[in-house]
KOLSE-897192 format. One line per 3 residues: number of its first residue (from 1); their letters; for each residue x, y, z of N, C-alpha, C, O. Coordinates in pm, 1 decimal, decimal comma, padded with zeros to 6 digits. Layout:
REM residues N
NUM	a	X/Y/Z/X/Y/Z/X/Y/Z/X/Y/Z | ...;
//
This chain:
REM residues 65
1	xxx	-00237,7/-02715,9/-02468,8/-00329,4/-02696,4/-02353,0/-00330,5/-02556,2/-02319,6/-00228,2/-02487,6/-02320,9 | -00453,4/-02509,5/-02287,5/-00487,3/-02375,5/-02269,3/-00474,7/-02355,8/-02106,7/-00510,3/-02445,9/-02030,7 | -00420,8/-02230,0/-02058,5/-00414,3/-02206,5/-01924,5/-00523,5/-02112,9/-01900,4/-00562,1/-02029,1/-01982,0;
4	xxx	-00574,1/-02133,1/-01776,4/-00690,9/-02043,3/-01716,6/-00617,7/-01933,5/-01644,9/-00533,8/-01952,0/-01556,8 | -00657,7/-01817,2/-01691,2/-00593,8/-01710,3/-01602,9/-00698,5/-01683,3/-01473,6/-00819,3/-01670,1/-01493,2 | -00644,9/-01677,3/-01353,6/-00711,3/-01664,7/-01240,9/-00659,8/-01535,2/-01182,2/-00537,6/-01525,9/-01171,4;
7	xxx	-00727,5/-01443,9/-01146,6/-00698,4/-01312,3/-01087,8/-00677,4/-01358,0/-00940,2/-00749,0/-01438,0/-00880,0 | -00564,9/-01292,6/-00891,0/-00524,8/-01308,6/-00757,0/-00629,8/-01257,5/-00662,2/-00709,4/-01173,6/-00704,4 | -00639,2/-01308,8/-00512,2/-00703,1/-01247,8/-00422,0/-00658,9/-01116,6/-00398,1/-00537,9/-01097,1/-00408,6;
10	xxx	-00743,3/-01008,4/-00363,4/-00702,6/-00878,3/-00334,1/-00583,7/-00858,2/-00241,3/-00498,2/-00770,8/-00256,0 | -00587,8/-00946,3/-00146,7/-00493,7/-00929,8/-00034,6/-00353,6/-00981,6/-00092,9/-00249,1/-00951,6/-00035,3 | -00354,4/-01051,4/-00195,6/-00226,6/-01095,3/-00261,9/-00148,3/-01004,8/-00352,3/-00030,1/-01019,4/-00383,5;
13	xxx	-00251,7/-00883,4/-00400,3/-00180,5/-00801,0/-00498,8/-00077,5/-00719,3/-00411,0/-00108,0/-00680,8/-00298,1 | 00042,6/-00695,2/-00466,5/00163,7/-00625,2/-00388,9/00096,8/-00484,6/-00376,0/00009,1/-00443,6/-00452,1 | 00151,9/-00412,1/-00264,8/00139,1/-00275,9/-00240,2/00253,3/-00201,0/-00301,3/00369,3/-00238,0/-00283,2;
16	xxx	00223,4/-00100,0/-00370,8/00345,8/-00016,9/-00425,4/00429,4/00041,6/-00315,8/00372,3/00106,0/-00227,9 | 00554,1/00025,9/-00312,7/00635,0/00083,1/-00191,7/00700,8/00201,6/-00247,6/00771,1/00189,0/-00347,9 | 00684,6/00312,8/-00192,9/00722,1/00444,4/-00224,0/00872,4/00458,5/-00194,2/00919,5/00396,3/-00099,0;
19	xxx	00945,7/00532,9/-00266,8/01091,8/00550,1/-00235,5/01095,2/00668,5/-00115,8/01011,1/00757,7/-00104,3 | 01204,1/00649,4/-00035,8/01207,6/00735,5/00083,1/01232,6/00877,2/00046,5/01324,2/00902,7/-00031,8 | 01162,6/00966,8/00094,1/01193,9/01122,9/00047,3/01332,5/01166,3/00073,4/01391,9/01247,7/00002,8;
22	xxx	01384,9/01104,6/00185,1/01524,0/01158,9/00232,6/01628,6/01082,0/00167,1/01725,6/01144,9/00125,1 | 01623,9/00941,0/00150,0/01748,3/00875,6/00082,1/01710,6/00795,4/-00046,6/01795,1/00726,3/-00103,6 | 01600,2/00804,4/-00084,7/01548,6/00730,6/-00212,5/01551,1/00582,3/-00211,8/01543,8/00521,4/-00318,6;
25	xxx	01562,3/00512,3/-00083,4/01551,9/00366,8/-00063,8/01412,4/00336,6/-00056,3/01323,6/00411,7/-00016,2 | 01399,8/00202,4/-00104,9/01244,7/00164,6/-00110,5/01207,9/00136,1/00046,7/01280,4/00076,0/00125,9 | 01082,5/00191,0/00073,7/01033,5/00202,4/00207,9/00935,4/00067,9/00225,6/00866,5/00012,8/00139,7;
28	xxx	00951,9/00036,1/00358,8/00874,6/-00094,1/00389,0/00735,8/-00059,9/00442,5/00723,1/00037,6/00516,6 | 00641,9/-00127,3/00412,1/00509,8/-00102,0/00457,4/00501,3/-00150,3/00628,9/00509,0/-00271,9/00646,6 | 00489,6/-00082,6/00726,0/00472,1/-00132,0/00853,1/00331,4/-00127,7/00917,0/00312,0/-00194,8/01018,4;
31	xxx	00230,8/-00052,0/00863,5/00118,2/-00055,9/00917,3/00001,3/-00009,3/00837,1/00009,4/00097,9/00777,0 | -00120,3/-00091,0/00831,2/-00224,6/-00039,9/00757,8/-00340,1/-00013,0/00853,0/-00365,3/-00092,4/00943,7 | -00408,8/00095,2/00833,9/-00519,8/00129,5/00931,0/-00642,1/00164,2/00837,7/-00631,8/00249,3/00749,4;
34	xxx	-00746,5/00101,3/00859,2/-00857,7/00115,6/00775,3/-00933,6/00227,9/00821,3/-00938,9/00250,1/00942,3 | -00992,1/00300,4/00740,3/-01075,8/00425,4/00774,5/-01219,2/00375,1/00760,4/-01254,1/00302,1/00667,5 | -01315,3/00425,5/00874,7/-01446,3/00380,7/00895,9/-01530,0/00450,8/00765,0/-01583,4/00387,3/00674,0;
37	xxx	-01527,2/00582,1/00778,5/-01601,1/00646,7/00675,1/-01517,8/00720,5/00569,9/-01573,0/00761,5/00467,8 | -01369,4/00741,4/00593,9/-01298,9/00800,1/00512,8/-01195,2/00717,3/00459,6/-01216,0/00596,0/00460,1 | -01064,6/00769,7/00404,2/-00962,0/00694,4/00342,0/-00885,5/00610,3/00475,8/-00896,0/00641,0/00594,5;
40	xxx	-00818,3/00512,8/00426,3/-00736,8/00444,5/00509,7/-00595,1/00504,2/00530,3/-00561,4/00606,3/00470,3 | -00530,9/00453,4/00597,3/-00381,4/00499,3/00608,9/-00274,8/00375,2/00604,2/-00285,2/00270,9/00668,7 | -00174,9/00408,3/00517,5/-00073,7/00320,6/00525,5/00061,4/00394,4/00554,3/00097,3/00491,1/00487,2;
43	xxx	00137,6/00340,2/00663,4/00248,7/00386,0/00723,2/00371,1/00307,9/00654,1/00368,7/00185,1/00661,2 | 00461,9/00361,3/00597,6/00595,0/00304,6/00561,3/00714,6/00375,8/00637,5/00714,3/00489,1/00685,5 | 00816,0/00283,0/00637,3/00934,7/00321,8/00700,3/01048,0/00279,6/00621,7/01049,6/00172,3/00561,3;
46	xxx	01148,3/00367,7/00621,7/01283,7/00345,7/00558,4/01380,3/00257,8/00638,0/01426,1/00295,3/00745,9 | 01410,4/00139,1/00582,0/01504,4/00057,0/00672,0/01653,2/00118,4/00675,0/01736,9/00080,2/00756,8 | 01678,8/00219,8/00575,5/01805,1/00279,5/00569,8/01828,4/00379,8/00666,7/01929,5/00379,6/00737,0;
49	xxx	01736,1/00469,1/00674,2/01736,8/00608,3/00753,5/01641,4/00617,1/00860,9/01655,8/00705,6/00945,2 | 01528,6/00521,5/00869,1/01441,2/00540,9/00948,4/01333,3/00620,7/00940,5/01247,8/00612,3/01028,7 | 01317,0/00719,8/00824,4/01216,1/00790,0/00786,2/01096,1/00738,0/00796,6/01080,6/00621,2/00761,0;
52	xxx	00990,7/00810,3/00845,4/00833,7/00739,8/00848,6/00754,3/00827,5/00745,7/00761,7/00950,3/00747,0 | 00681,3/00760,1/00660,5/00604,3/00839,1/00555,4/00464,6/00783,7/00561,1/00452,4/00661,5/00552,2 | 00363,6/00855,0/00574,3/00225,5/00807,9/00588,0/00159,9/00866,8/00455,3/00181,4/00975,8/00402,3;
55	xxx	00078,6/00770,1/00418,6/00000,9/00785,1/00282,8/-00154,3/00738,3/00305,2/-00192,5/00629,4/00348,0 | -00227,0/00841,6/00267,8/-00382,3/00820,7/00267,0/-00416,4/00754,9/00174,1/-00373,3/00790,9/00064,6 | -00495,4/00648,5/00179,2/-00552,6/00582,9/00062,3/-00713,9/00573,0/00048,0/-00788,0/00562,4/00145,7;
58	xxx	-00757,3/00577,6/-00082,4/-00902,8/00558,5/-00091,7/-00935,4/00414,2/-00110,9/-00865,3/00335,3/-00174,2 | -01039,9/00388,3/-00055,3/-01106,7/00244,6/-00044,0/-01158,1/00229,4/-00205,0/-01239,5/00304,9/-00258,2 | -01098,9/00126,9/-00262,7/-01136,1/00107,9/-00408,3/-01297,1/00043,9/-00418,7/-01360,1/00052,8/-00524,1;
61	xxx	-01346,6/-00012,0/-00313,3/-01492,8/-00087,7/-00318,0/-01575,8/00044,4/-00309,6/-01693,6/00033,9/-00343,6 | -01535,0/00158,2/-00272,3/-01624,8/00260,7/-00238,6/-01605,1/00382,4/-00355,7/-01648,4/00496,2/-00337,6 | -01534,8/00341,5/-00475,3/-01520,3/00433,6/-00568,4/-01633,1/00468,2/-00653,0/-01626,5/00569,3/-00722,9;
64	xx	-01739,2/00391,8/-00653,5/-01869,4/00389,3/-00722,7/-01966,8/00479,2/-00655,7/-02068,0/00516,3/-00715,1 | -01941,3/00513,3/-00541,1/-02032,0/00604,0/-00468,2/-02028,8/00736,4/-00499,9/-02102,7/00815,7/-00441,6;
//
């Protein structure tokens, strides 16, 4: 029996979590802010040392523009 490959919903694709610049622990995503005309913003926090890291993201749906 063949299996059908179904692509997951975009909301179910995991977001890469960066290492903490201070202690190298994996950071947790704590906030996502969508940009109106510019890139969005993802805010990560380290559960070990409390460091906060902000990452600007491009909207993949606007890549063709």
